[in-house]
FIROZA-576577 format. One line per field, with one value per residue (C-alpha): residue in three letters; x, y, z; residue number from 1. Coordinates in steps of 0.1 Angstrom, whole numbers. Last residue first. Layout:
# FIROZA-576577
code	c(ALA	...)
x	c(X	...)
y	c(Y	...)
z	c(Z	...)
pos	c(NUM	...)
***
This chain:
# FIROZA-576577
code	c(VAL	TYR	GLY	LYS	SER	PRO	SER	THR	ALA	ALA	GLN	GLU	LYS	GLU	ALA	TRP	CYS	PRO	PRO	HIS	ALA	VAL	TYR	MET	PRO	PRO	ALA	PRO	GLY	SER	MET	ALA	PRO	PRO	LEU	SER	VAL	TYR	GLY	SER	ALA	THR	VAL	PRO	PRO	ARG	TRP	VAL	ALA	GLY	ALA	VAL	GLY	GLY	LEU	LEU	SER	TYR	GLY	THR	MET	GLY	GLY	GLU	VAL	GLU	GLY	LEU	ASN	PRO	THR	SER	LYS	VAL	LEU	CYS	SER	SER	SER	GLY	SER	SER	GLY	GLY	LEU	MET	VAL	TYR	PRO	GLU	GLY	ARG	GLU	TRP	ARG	THR	SER	SER	ASP	SER	SER	GLY	SER	THR	ALA	LYS	ASN	ARG	GLN	ARG	LEU	SER	THR	ALA	PRO	SER	GLY	THR	ASN	SER	PHE	GLY	ASP	LEU	SER	THR	THR	ARG	LYS	ASP	HIS	LEU	GLN	ASP	ALA	GLU	THR	GLY	SER	ASP	SER	SER	ILE	HIS	THR	GLY	ALA	THR	LEU	SER	SER	ALA	VAL	SER	GLU	HIS	GLY	SER	SER	CYS	GLY	SER	SER	ASP	GLY	ASP	GLY	GLU	GLY	GLU	GLY	VAL	SER	SER	GLY	ASP	HIS	ASP	LYS	THR	GLU	ARG	GLU	VAL	GLY	LYS	LYS	GLU	GLN	ASP	PRO	PRO	ASN	ILE	ALA	LYS	LYS	GLU	GLU	HIS	GLN	ALA	SER	GLY	TRP	GLY	TYR	LEU	ASN	LEU	GLN	SER	TYR	TYR	ASP	PRO	ASP	SER	ALA	LYS	GLU	ILE	VAL	PRO	ALA	LEU	GLY	PRO	PRO	LEU	LYS	VAL	GLU	VAL	THR	ARG	MET	GLN	GLU	TYR	ARG	GLU	TRP	LEU	ARG	LYS	GLY	LEU	ILE	ALA	VAL	ILE	PHE	VAL	CYS	THR	VAL	CYS	ILE	LEU	CYS	VAL	GLY	ALA	TRP	PHE	ILE	PHE	TRP	LEU	ASP	GLY	GLY	ALA	THR	PHE	CYS	HIS	GLY	LYS	GLY	ALA	ASP	SER	TRP	PRO	GLY	TYR	TYR	ALA	THR	ASP	ASN	ALA	TYR	ASN	VAL	ALA	ARG	VAL	SER	PHE	PHE	TYR	ASP	HIS	HIS	PRO	GLY	GLY	SER	ASN	CYS	ASP	GLU	ILE	PRO	ILE	GLN	THR	GLN	ASN	GLY	THR	PHE	ASN	LEU	ILE	ASP	THR	ILE	ASN	HIS	THR	ASP	ASP	ILE	MET	GLU	MET	LYS	VAL	GLN	TYR	GLY	ASP	LEU	LEU	GLY	GLY	PRO	TYR	LYS	PRO	PRO	GLN	TRP	ALA	ILE	GLY	VAL	GLN	SER	SER	ASN	VAL	PHE	ASN	VAL	THR	PRO	ASP	ALA	MET	LYS	GLY	PRO	LYS	GLY	ILE	ALA	THR	ARG	VAL	GLN	LEU	ALA	PRO	SER	GLN	LEU	SER	CYS	ALA	VAL	THR	CYS	ALA	SER	VAL	SER	VAL	ASN	TYR	LEU	VAL	TYR	SER	ASN	LEU	ASN	ASP	LEU	LEU	VAL	LYS	THR	PRO	ALA	HIS	HIS	SER	GLY	GLU	MET	ALA	GLU	VAL	LYS	ARG	PHE	LYS	GLU	ASN	TYR	HIS	VAL	GLN	TYR	TYR	ARG	LEU	VAL	GLY	ASN	MET	SER	HIS	PRO	ALA	ALA	TRP	GLN	VAL	LEU	MET	SER	THR	ASN	THR	VAL	ASP	SER	VAL	THR	VAL	ASN	LEU	PRO	SER	MET	ASP	PRO	ALA	ALA	GLU	LEU	THR	THR	ASN	TYR	LEU	ARG	ASP	SER	TRP	GLN	GLY	ILE	SER	ASN	LYS	THR	MET	VAL	ALA	VAL	MET	VAL	MET	TYR	ILE	THR	TYR	PRO	THR	LEU	ASN	THR	VAL	ASN	GLY	ARG	ILE	THR	MET	GLY	ASP	GLY	ASN	VAL	THR	THR	ASN	LYS	ALA	GLU	VAL	LYS	CYS	GLN	PRO	ASN	HIS	PRO	SER	VAL	ILE	PRO	CYS	TYR	SER	ILE	LEU	PHE	GLY	THR	VAL	VAL	GLY	ILE	ARG	ASP	SER	CYS	GLU	LEU	LYS	TRP	GLY	VAL	GLU	ILE	PHE	THR	SER	GLY	ILE	ARG	ASN	ILE	TRP	VAL	SER	LYS	MET	LYS	GLY	LEU	ILE	LYS	ASN	HIS	ILE	VAL	THR	CYS	SER	ALA	TRP	VAL	MET	GLY	SER	SER	GLU	THR	LYS	THR	ASN	ALA	SER	ILE	ALA	PHE	GLN	TYR	ILE	LYS	GLU	ASN	PRO	VAL	THR	ILE	ASN	LYS	ILE	THR	VAL	ASP	SER	ALA	VAL	ARG	THR	TRP	ASN	LEU	THR	GLY	THR	CYS	GLN	TYR	PRO	ARG	ASP	LYS	SER	ASN	ASP	CYS	TRP	PHE	ILE	THR	TYR	SER	SER	ILE	ALA	ARG	ASN	THR	ALA	PRO	PRO	LYS	TRP	SER	LEU	GLU	TYR	ILE	HIS	ASN	ASP	PHE	ALA	ILE	LYS	THR	PHE	SER	LEU	PRO	GLU	ALA	LEU	GLY	LYS	SER	ASN	SER	PRO	VAL	ASN	VAL	GLU	SER	TYR	GLY	LYS	SER	PHE	GLY	GLU	GLN	ASN	ALA	SER	VAL	ILE	ARG	PHE	ARG	TYR	SER	ASN	LEU	SER	LEU	GLY	THR	PHE	ARG	ALA	TYR	ALA	SER	THR	THR	GLU	ASN	ALA	GLN	LEU	ASN	ARG	PRO	VAL	GLY	ASN	GLU	TYR	VAL	THR	VAL	GLN	TYR	ASN	PHE	ASN	ASP	GLY	ASN	TYR	MET	PHE	GLU	PRO	ILE	HIS	ARG	TRP	TYR	VAL	TYR	VAL	ASP	ARG	SER	ALA	VAL	GLY	VAL	THR	THR	VAL	GLU	PHE	SER	GLY	ILE	ASP	THR	GLU	PRO	ALA)
x	c(-1254	-1286	-1304	-1337	-1358	-1330	-1325	-1341	-1317	-1320	-1337	-1323	-1295	-1319	-1308	-1287	-1280	-1246	-1243	-1266	-1253	-1255	-1280	-1279	-1309	-1303	-1290	-1313	-1302	-1269	-1248	-1212	-1190	-1190	-1170	-1133	-1129	-1102	-1077	-1077	-1092	-1122	-1129	-1166	-1181	-1190	-1225	-1230	-1253	-1280	-1304	-1290	-1299	-1314	-1294	-1316	-1308	-1304	-1321	-1355	-1385	-1422	-1418	-1394	-1393	-1375	-1364	-1330	-1319	-1285	-1262	-1253	-1281	-1285	-1315	-1318	-1351	-1369	-1404	-1420	-1442	-1445	-1415	-1381	-1354	-1322	-1293	-1275	-1242	-1254	-1263	-1246	-1258	-1285	-1294	-1329	-1329	-1344	-1377	-1396	-1380	-1348	-1328	-1293	-1266	-1242	-1221	-1224	-1256	-1266	-1273	-1289	-1301	-1337	-1328	-1322	-1349	-1345	-1350	-1318	-1314	-1317	-1355	-1360	-1398	-1415	-1437	-1409	-1419	-1407	-1412	-1381	-1384	-1362	-1332	-1332	-1303	-1283	-1293	-1308	-1307	-1275	-1271	-1242	-1228	-1217	-1191	-1176	-1206	-1227	-1200	-1190	-1227	-1230	-1199	-1212	-1245	-1228	-1205	-1233	-1219	-1182	-1177	-1192	-1210	-1238	-1273	-1297	-1330	-1338	-1331	-1360	-1375	-1409	-1412	-1439	-1414	-1421	-1420	-1386	-1372	-1386	-1371	-1337	-1338	-1346	-1318	-1290	-1287	-1289	-1261	-1268	-1274	-1251	-1257	-1231	-1230	-1235	-1220	-1242	-1232	-1253	-1238	-1249	-1255	-1263	-1233	-1214	-1178	-1170	-1141	-1162	-1175	-1140	-1127	-1137	-1120	-1138	-1162	-1135	-1133	-1171	-1173	-1151	-1127	-1143	-1131	-1097	-1097	-1097	-1067	-1073	-1042	-1028	-1019	-1035	-1022	-985	-989	-1005	-976	-950	-970	-970	-932	-925	-947	-929	-894	-905	-921	-889	-867	-890	-889	-851	-847	-871	-853	-819	-833	-847	-814	-794	-819	-813	-775	-774	-796	-774	-743	-759	-767	-731	-716	-682	-672	-658	-622	-600	-562	-545	-517	-483	-469	-434	-403	-392	-355	-349	-317	-295	-267	-289	-325	-347	-386	-410	-445	-481	-516	-549	-584	-614	-651	-674	-709	-728	-735	-755	-726	-724	-695	-674	-650	-616	-587	-557	-542	-507	-485	-450	-432	-417	-447	-455	-491	-503	-539	-563	-599	-624	-658	-693	-706	-680	-643	-616	-580	-554	-517	-493	-456	-429	-396	-358	-358	-320	-314	-329	-354	-358	-386	-405	-413	-448	-479	-505	-534	-560	-590	-607	-641	-667	-645	-612	-618	-591	-571	-541	-516	-510	-474	-445	-427	-389	-370	-352	-315	-286	-254	-245	-227	-196	-182	-156	-156	-125	-125	-150	-137	-133	-161	-166	-161	-142	-154	-136	-150	-157	-167	-189	-207	-233	-245	-277	-282	-300	-310	-290	-303	-267	-235	-209	-185	-147	-123	-136	-133	-104	-105	-116	-138	-169	-160	-159	-189	-194	-221	-240	-247	-274	-278	-253	-233	-215	-196	-193	-166	-171	-160	-123	-108	-91	-71	-73	-39	-27	-61	-75	-75	-104	-128	-163	-181	-210	-247	-280	-272	-238	-204	-178	-153	-151	-118	-108	-71	-70	-95	-100	-74	-70	-94	-121	-111	-103	-91	-55	-38	-20	13	29	66	79	89	119	145	145	156	181	189	157	136	119	100	100	71	70	45	46	20	-2	-20	-57	-55	-22	-12	-13	-15	2	-16	-5	-17	-10	5	8	46	50	40	51	42	70	65	91	93	106	124	104	89	96	103	75	75	46	21	34	60	56	44	65	62	82	66	86	73	76	94	96	119	145	152	116	105	107	82	57	44	11	6	-18	-13	-38	-34	-44	-54	-81	-88	-75	-80	-63	-33	-12	19	26	62	83	118	144	160	197	196	217	190	169	133	111	74	40	52	25	3	-6	-33	-42	-36	-54	-49	-16	-17	-2	7	14	42	47	77	79	112	127	155	192	199	199	178	191	165	171	145	130	100	109	90	65	92	101	87	100	84	88	65	78	67	32	33	5	13	11	39	71	75	92	84	103	81	88	69	76	55	51	48	27	7	-15	-47	-50	-48	-31	-8	29	51	71	106	122	158	167	201	209	245	237	208	171	148	115	87	56	40	15	10	-25	-54	-68	-102	-130	-157	-146	-148	-115	-97	-83	-59	-57	-32	-39	-24	-32	-28	-57	-62	-44	-49	-32	-42	-28	-49	-59	-86	-99	-117	-139	-153	-183	-180	-194	-173	-176	-144	-123	-87	-64	-26	9	5	-25	-62	-87	-124	-122	-152	-176	-198	-198	-190	-203	-177	-187	-182	-161	-143	-125	-95	-80	-45	-34	-13	-28	-1	16	39	39	69	95	77	83	52	39	42	8	-14	-51	-64	-98	-122	-147	-184	-209	-200	-181	-148	-127	-94	-82	-48	-39	-7	-11	-12	13	9	26	12	0)
y	c(509	528	540	549	519	493	472	438	412	401	368	339	331	329	349	346	374	376	361	373	392	376	376	355	344	341	308	287	281	280	310	315	335	373	388	396	405	386	405	440	431	414	377	368	363	328	314	280	255	237	239	250	285	295	319	347	360	397	421	413	398	406	433	452	443	466	454	442	475	469	497	515	496	482	459	436	422	390	382	350	344	374	386	375	401	396	416	431	419	416	381	348	324	298	270	255	217	208	226	202	218	207	232	224	246	272	296	275	276	301	307	276	284	275	239	222	197	200	237	243	278	288	282	318	320	333	363	389	423	451	480	470	484	512	508	532	555	553	556	522	517	503	468	465	435	414	440	421	405	436	460	438	436	473	477	452	469	502	486	470	467	474	467	432	423	406	397	368	358	321	319	341	316	325	333	359	379	410	393	378	411	427	400	404	442	438	413	434	458	429	409	379	345	318	291	264	259	226	221	208	186	186	218	249	267	243	253	284	283	308	285	262	293	303	270	273	308	329	341	356	388	392	386	415	406	405	371	383	420	445	461	491	498	533	544	577	586	580	599	628	629	629	657	677	672	683	714	723	720	740	767	771	774	800	820	819	831	859	870	870	890	916	918	924	950	969	965	979	1007	1016	1015	1037	1063	1063	1071	1061	1072	1043	1033	1021	1012	1023	1003	1017	1048	1044	1055	1090	1099	1135	1151	1174	1149	1121	1120	1090	1089	1060	1058	1056	1054	1062	1061	1077	1072	1100	1104	1135	1160	1154	1163	1127	1118	1145	1158	1141	1141	1119	1095	1082	1051	1039	1071	1100	1116	1139	1145	1145	1157	1147	1159	1143	1160	1158	1123	1116	1109	1119	1109	1108	1105	1096	1104	1087	1097	1094	1058	1052	1041	1020	1005	973	954	986	997	986	1007	1022	1047	1057	1078	1106	1123	1096	1076	1056	1046	1020	1019	995	1006	985	971	994	997	1000	1029	1052	1057	1057	1043	1006	987	966	935	917	879	858	843	816	781	771	763	732	723	756	782	811	823	859	873	902	902	930	953	971	1009	1010	978	969	973	974	953	966	939	933	907	902	867	849	817	835	827	843	865	847	850	872	854	872	859	863	853	879	891	865	872	841	840	823	794	792	762	738	735	773	778	813	827	856	891	909	939	947	981	990	999	1011	1035	1042	1024	1033	1006	969	949	912	908	871	847	814	786	751	758	732	702	694	661	650	653	625	616	581	576	543	517	520	492	465	468	444	415	403	416	449	457	493	518	554	583	620	643	672	691	697	686	682	647	631	595	572	539	504	476	441	421	384	385	396	425	456	488	514	552	574	611	632	664	695	711	679	683	676	710	714	699	722	723	687	673	642	605	572	539	510	474	445	414	396	365	369	387	391	411	381	363	391	413	431	467	491	526	544	582	602	637	649	614	593	556	527	544	519	497	467	470	468	478	455	426	418	380	366	348	336	334	305	309	300	277	251	247	211	200	215	182	158	135	144	180	189	219	213	224	224	225	221	209	216	191	198	168	153	178	195	210	239	246	277	280	253	254	227	201	190	162	151	145	130	129	114	131	143	178	201	233	265	260	249	228	195	180	168	168	182	180	196	182	205	192	191	223	232	248	286	293	318	294	295	315	301	296	271	275	254	238	222	233	270	287	288	305	290	309	299	331	315	279	265	267	233	222	216	236	225	189	170	153	119	101	63	37	2	-33	-65	-51	-55	-80	-100	-75	-48	-29	-4	7	41	46	83	94	125	151	172	205	189	176	193	180	150	148	118	121	109	82	100	100	127	132	106	83	85	56	67	46	62	74	111	106	75	74	44	52	27	30	14	-14	-28	-56	-74	-73	-35	-35	-29	3	20	27	62	84	97	128	134	166	179	203	223	229	248	285	278	266	261	243	215	199	164	147	160	128	112	87	56	36	0)
z	c(320	327	296	312	302	306	275	270	258	221	213	193	217	246	276	307	331	348	383	410	439	473	502	533	555	591	605	626	661	679	683	671	693	691	662	656	619	600	579	564	531	548	555	561	595	605	607	625	608	628	601	569	559	525	505	493	459	452	428	443	425	425	399	421	457	481	515	506	493	478	471	439	421	386	380	350	336	326	316	303	333	355	373	385	383	364	377	347	332	296	285	290	263	263	239	240	233	267	259	283	313	331	312	299	313	299	320	351	370	397	433	449	483	474	472	438	429	393	389	368	355	318	320	328	324	293	294	291	302	280	304	323	358	366	389	418	419	450	487	488	525	540	554	578	597	567	558	530	512	515	504	475	465	466	446	421	418	410	385	365	330	330	367	364	396	379	391	385	399	402	439	448	472	488	525	517	497	515	549	543	532	563	585	569	572	609	615	601	630	655	641	621	638	625	599	591	554	537	503	477	447	416	404	386	419	448	468	476	489	461	449	427	409	399	389	353	350	324	349	371	351	349	386	395	423	458	470	483	491	462	445	423	402	402	367	367	401	391	358	376	401	372	356	388	392	357	361	393	377	346	367	388	357	341	373	375	339	345	377	359	330	354	373	340	330	363	363	327	336	365	342	317	343	356	322	308	273	252	249	221	221	189	172	182	167	151	171	174	174	186	176	198	195	209	221	222	220	225	209	221	206	223	206	223	212	223	238	228	256	287	310	324	300	315	288	292	318	310	336	331	327	317	328	309	294	264	251	215	208	180	176	151	155	141	149	175	176	202	192	219	209	238	235	255	270	272	262	266	231	203	228	208	225	231	267	280	282	306	300	327	315	335	333	337	360	359	323	314	282	280	253	222	219	210	177	179	192	166	170	195	180	175	201	192	209	189	188	183	148	140	135	98	75	54	17	17	42	61	94	108	142	155	189	187	215	204	205	172	154	123	88	75	78	54	43	41	29	-6	-20	-37	-57	-88	-118	-101	-71	-38	-16	15	34	62	97	123	160	173	144	123	91	69	42	9	-14	-8	-26	-2	29	33	50	58	68	48	64	80	77	92	85	107	102	117	146	131	134	107	120	130	127	122	119	108	93	112	112	98	69	65	44	8	-4	-7	-41	-58	-73	-75	-80	-94	-69	-47	-47	-21	15	31	54	70	41	33	1	-13	-19	-33	-28	-40	-25	-38	-10	-5	31	49	57	92	77	52	51	39	16	2	31	21	17	52	75	92	73	78	72	56	53	24	31	24	-6	-26	-63	-87	-103	-128	-104	-78	-50	-39	-6	6	8	14	21	35	35	59	70	37	38	10	-22	-34	-64	-88	-67	-72	-44	-52	-41	-24	-10	13	15	45	58	34	23	-5	-13	-31	-47	-68	-68	-91	-103	-72	-81	-94	-75	-76	-70	-42	-23	-52	-40	-52	-56	-41	-12	-8	23	32	56	90	107	132	162	179	166	132	112	75	51	13	-11	-48	-63	-97	-104	-100	-78	-43	-23	8	32	56	82	98	122	148	181	171	163	128	106	73	39	5	-25	-58	-89	-100	-85	-94	-113	-93	-85	-101	-132	-141	-107	-76	-45	-11	22	56	84	115	151	183	178	208	198	204	167	144	127	135	111	82	68	44	32	2	-5	-38	-37	-39	-22	-30	-6	3	20	41	54	77	90	85	110	122	110	135	117	82	92	96	67	78	55	56	42	31	35	17	-17	-41	-69	-96	-124	-103	-71	-46	-16	-2	25	27	58	56	80	69	49	18	-12	-45	-60	-52	-65	-61	-57	-66	-93	-107	-100	-111	-103	-76	-73	-44	-32	4	35	67	93	89	52	43	9	-7	-29	-54	-69	-101	-117	-148	-151	-123	-93	-92	-69	-96	-105	-72	-51	-50	-19	-11	-16	-12	-28	-15	-32	-11	-7	15	10	-22	-36	-5	-13	10	6	20	33	68	88	64	36	23	-6	0)
pos	c(780	779	778	777	776	775	774	773	772	771	770	769	768	767	766	765	764	763	762	761	760	759	758	757	756	755	754	753	752	751	750	749	748	747	746	745	744	743	742	741	740	739	738	737	736	735	734	733	732	731	730	729	728	727	726	725	724	723	722	721	720	719	718	717	716	715	714	713	712	711	710	709	708	707	706	705	704	703	702	701	700	699	698	697	696	695	694	693	692	691	690	689	688	687	686	685	684	683	682	681	680	679	678	677	676	675	674	673	672	671	670	669	668	667	666	665	664	663	662	661	660	659	658	657	656	655	654	653	652	651	650	649	648	647	646	645	644	643	642	641	640	639	638	637	636	635	634	633	632	631	630	629	628	627	626	625	624	623	622	621	620	619	618	617	616	615	614	613	612	611	610	609	608	607	606	605	604	603	602	601	600	599	598	597	596	595	594	593	592	591	590	589	588	587	586	585	584	583	582	581	580	579	578	577	576	575	574	573	572	571	570	569	568	567	566	565	564	563	562	561	560	559	558	557	556	555	554	553	552	551	550	549	548	547	546	545	544	543	542	541	540	539	538	537	536	535	534	533	532	531	530	529	528	527	526	525	524	523	522	521	520	519	518	517	516	515	514	513	512	511	510	509	508	507	506	505	504	503	502	501	500	499	498	497	496	495	494	493	492	491	490	489	488	487	486	485	484	483	482	481	480	479	478	477	476	475	474	473	472	471	470	469	468	467	466	465	464	463	462	461	460	459	458	457	456	455	454	453	452	451	450	449	448	447	446	445	444	443	442	441	440	439	438	437	436	435	434	433	432	431	430	429	428	427	426	425	424	423	422	421	420	419	418	417	416	415	414	413	412	411	410	409	408	407	406	405	404	403	402	401	400	399	398	397	396	395	394	393	392	391	390	389	388	387	386	385	384	383	382	381	380	379	378	377	376	375	374	373	372	371	370	369	368	367	366	365	364	363	362	361	360	359	358	357	356	355	354	353	352	351	350	349	348	347	346	345	344	343	342	341	340	339	338	337	336	335	334	333	332	331	330	329	328	327	326	325	324	323	322	321	320	319	318	317	316	315	314	313	312	311	310	309	308	307	306	305	304	303	302	301	300	299	298	297	296	295	294	293	292	291	290	289	288	287	286	285	284	283	282	281	280	279	278	277	276	275	274	273	272	271	270	269	268	267	266	265	264	263	262	261	260	259	258	257	256	255	254	253	252	251	250	249	248	247	246	245	244	243	242	241	240	239	238	237	236	235	234	233	232	231	230	229	228	227	226	225	224	223	222	221	220	219	218	217	216	215	214	213	212	211	210	209	208	207	206	205	204	203	202	201	200	199	198	197	196	195	194	193	192	191	190	189	188	187	186	185	184	183	182	181	180	179	178	177	176	175	174	173	172	171	170	169	168	167	166	165	164	163	162	161	160	159	158	157	156	155	154	153	152	151	150	149	148	147	146	145	144	143	142	141	140	139	138	137	136	135	134	133	132	131	130	129	128	127	126	125	124	123	122	121	120	119	118	117	116	115	114	113	112	111	110	109	108	107	106	105	104	103	102	101	100	99	98	97	96	95	94	93	92	91	90	89	88	87	86	85	84	83	82	81	80	79	78	77	76	75	74	73	72	71	70	69	68	67	66	65	64	63	62	61	60	59	58	57	56	55	54	53	52	51	50	49	48	47	46	45	44	43	42	41	40	39	38	37	36	35	34	33	32	31	30	29	28	27	26	25	24	23	22	21	20	19	18	17	16	15	14	13	12	11	10	9	8	7	6	5	4	3	2	1)
***
């Protein structure tokens, strides 16, 4: 199998995620082929997994694989002929890109006489411990960058060695490489790019140029060829100086040098601290351990413009008046560029003094006008190219006394009907010492326009006017004010302020105003009170209108309860529209009721009036219903018929009321259900509930309704009463009815026959075919 070393591979990055790998080995001598078709076979493992990858190129000294990933690889190399593969094999491990070891730097070979080569390098820029370096050499017909196909040899040196002499056996061309190794991995091979002849007289550097220019620096770039080297490169030397002019390239001053430390891989250097907008000459030479090479050709270039180093000189101010001054100066010594303009600063303002067209020079004086009088100005000047210099030291100059500025409107206040108070503030720009003020008063009415000017020294005054209460015409007054300065026997008047207006003050007018204001206030208050009271009365009315009438239990309107099938069964009455009777315990009525009962009994001759009908419906017979409710609730009081007497119906029905059952029901039966079948021979007759009137029994075939406000149990109308008499049950005990306020405490129950009881009749019943008889007098 061919021999390899831990570092016998070369990695070339060709993309972000791919690389090419060269695997080198020492080829087997021809006498050891042992057969025909001799070749080398390489098996590839990626991250320890076999991959079916074939080399793109295989020679007797190396195999090339292109487009591999950044993972780790292991290459197993065997030799083969037509008889088979060699028993042994060699392996080369290429670490992944993230774990790869850095390569040695600045690897250089220098050729000496007697086949001796001096090799030198710098340790790799890594923190990992280097255990050794491997130096490779390969004889080939051409030097780098051609790949070597001859015999590869190598030797190892310690990690602290950075220079090594190698003696080769003959005059062939040899390529040299080096790798840095740890105990488990290697950086791979780095080839020396060219051969340096140690005793060659080198020429000047040929590839030199200017990379970048600033206002204070120049960056120089170069490319070092093999023919430019005379040994191990230790740095570069740059020489520079400003020249007299583009037409005279001689240095103004002695040239200066700046050293750029580096090696053969260094390709640029900076020259700093230059003067802006200045033409410089630049040359470069290479430095080795033993000597300095020749200077390159001269390069000329101009630094960029910048702000002048210093401000204008000798700034002066003259010809000062109350509105102007003359400023003069001298140009700075160094402009650092083309002068564009000067800037003259005075307080918060500035004025440009631009250069004349076609010239790099600008005027060095300017007249500042339109200034404010008696103002202290700070005057300074700066020169500007692409930027402006610092301002010159400020000069303080005050303009002369002049006109004051315009004042604000005065404040006008009528003290009384014959005196006006005027006040004002000083102007923003006094223009002097403000020696006084003038007030202009204009009086205007329908026929006059009088103007008067008054002089004052303070900031307020009181001016007498014509009494507003004198009965004459009322006037409008306008007041304006201005400031006055005096200098050199000259008065400087400022502009008049805008006028402040005042109206004549009258006491009577003020009283009338107070009076009408009070009247308006009273009216508004009254309207407010009436609105609140009206709203409250309306709310009270709404509450009273919607009050719900609540009656005690058992006294609800009959017509409303009639629709409830269970209503009549809950009246605790028996024998009405039902075959089942419920016995009532009779009690003796109170004394005041007993007489009325006896009289009622006497009038009826003891006959039963159980077939009459009444109705307590509030819509049809509301008066009767209220009387019934009173009778049923009170129980101990029977009032006389104080209300309107019900008229007898003048349309007497001759037929009997067959709508009520008379099949053996006792006299205490009150009424049937809404519809009942008659026990008479005309059993097919259909009956409907009629108007809610109290039906009164009369002659055969007649029926009527009676409406009363209170029941009169002693009155008989047509032989029938408007109430039905409930027959007592022998031995029954009478108990007082329940009222709305609870139970009424009465004397204990008495034995004996129960007094007769009266209740209102249910709604009237009439034949469906016949219309009900209307009351004679229109009672509802």
